[in-house]
C-alpha positions in Angstrom: 73.3 130.3 111.4 75.9 130.4 113.4 79.9 129.9 112.0 79.9 126.5 114.0 76.7 125.2 112.3 77.9 126.4 108.8 81.4 124.4 109.9 79.6 121.1 110.7 77.0 121.2 107.5 80.3 121.6 105.5 82.2 118.8 107.3 78.9 116.4 107.3 78.9 117.4 103.3 82.5 116.9 102.9 82.5 113.4 104.6 79.2 112.0 103.1 81.1 112.5 100.0 84.4 111.3 100.9 82.8 108.1 102.2 81.0 105.6 100.3 78.1 107.2 98.2 76.0 104.7 100.3 77.2 105.6 103.7 75.3 108.1 105.9 77.5 110.1 108.2 75.9 112.4 111.2 78.7 114.7 112.9 77.5 114.9 116.5 80.1 116.7 118.5 83.2 118.3 118.4 85.4 120.7 121.2 88.8 121.8 121.6 91.2 119.5 124.3 92.2 122.6 126.1 94.4 120.5 127.9 96.6 120.2 124.6 96.5 123.4 122.5 95.6 122.6 119.0 94.1 119.4 119.4 90.4 118.4 119.6 87.8 115.7 119.7 85.1 114.8 117.2 82.4 112.3 117.4 80.6 110.8 114.7 78.0 108.2 113.5 77.8 106.0 110.4 75.4 104.3 109.0 75.9 101.7 106.1 73.1 100.6 104.2 73.1 96.7 103.3 76.3 95.9 101.3 77.0 99.6 101.8 81.0 100.2 102.4 84.1 103.2 102.4 86.8 103.4 100.0 90.5 102.8 101.1 91.4 105.9 103.6 93.0 107.1 106.7 92.3 109.5 109.5 95.3 110.9 110.7 93.7 110.7 114.5 93.0 108.1 116.9 89.7 106.5 116.2 87.8 104.3 118.5 84.8 102.7 117.1 81.9 101.2 118.5 79.3 99.2 117.0 75.6 100.2 117.7 73.6 97.9 115.8 74.1 95.2 112.8 77.7 93.6 112.2 80.6 95.4 110.2 83.7 93.9 109.1 87.4 96.4 109.9 90.6 95.8 108.7 93.8 98.2 108.5 96.5 97.7 106.3 98.7 94.7 107.5 96.2 93.3 109.8 93.3 90.7 109.6 90.0 91.7 109.2 87.6 91.6 112.0 83.6 90.9 112.3 82.1 93.3 114.8 78.5 93.1 116.1 76.8 95.4 118.3 78.6 96.5 121.8 82.2 95.7 120.2 84.7 97.9 119.1 87.8 98.8 116.8 90.6 101.0 116.9 92.5 102.6 114.5 96.0 104.6 114.6 96.9 107.7 112.9 99.1 105.7 110.9 96.6 103.2 109.9 95.5 102.6 106.3 92.0 101.5 106.7 91.4 99.1 104.0 88.3 97.5 104.5 85.2 99.1 106.2 81.8 97.7 105.2 78.6 96.2 106.0 78.7 92.4 106.8 75.2 92.1 105.8 73.3 92.6 102.1 70.2 92.4 104.0 70.3 94.7 107.2 71.6 98.0 107.9 74.8 98.5 110.5 75.4 101.4 112.3 78.6 102.5 114.4 80.0 105.6 116.7 83.1 106.9 116.0 85.2 108.9 118.4 88.4 110.9 117.1 91.0 112.5 118.8 93.0 115.1 116.2 94.6 118.5 115.2 91.9 121.2 115.2 90.9 121.5 112.0 92.0 118.6 110.1 89.5 116.5 108.0 87.8 113.5 109.2 88.5 111.7 106.6 91.6 111.2 103.8 91.2 108.9 101.0 94.0 107.3 100.1 95.6 104.2 98.3 98.0 101.4 99.2 100.6 100.0 97.7 99.6 96.5 97.9 96.4 94.6 96.7 94.2 94.0 99.5 91.6 91.5 99.7 88.8 90.7 102.6 89.0 87.4 103.2 86.4 87.4 106.1 83.4 86.1 104.3 
């Protein structure tokens, strides 16, 4: 097993453990940004089972989300919840706290692609809490 394979296996395990136990996180690729030393791009897929969700977290990265199938609800602290369907996108900035991330359906799975621009070696996900009590009012 190569060093990169071991790192990807550990990242996959850490991401899957940190995200809601129900979510399946699959690392796809990670590459250094040669034009920006110390930075990298990473891509993962996340699959929520029916009713699945994420804990409150942040990324300390630019995160671009593209819904592949199903419907998901996303919300960052200070923003409104947004329900997204296949083909729609969402953005989280480096300072955003992701307070709602869940499957909008209790009967169908949802799957999305996430593309990160981040500091090299920084974790994909950082669990966090907020000073406010947020409620998802989208449904």
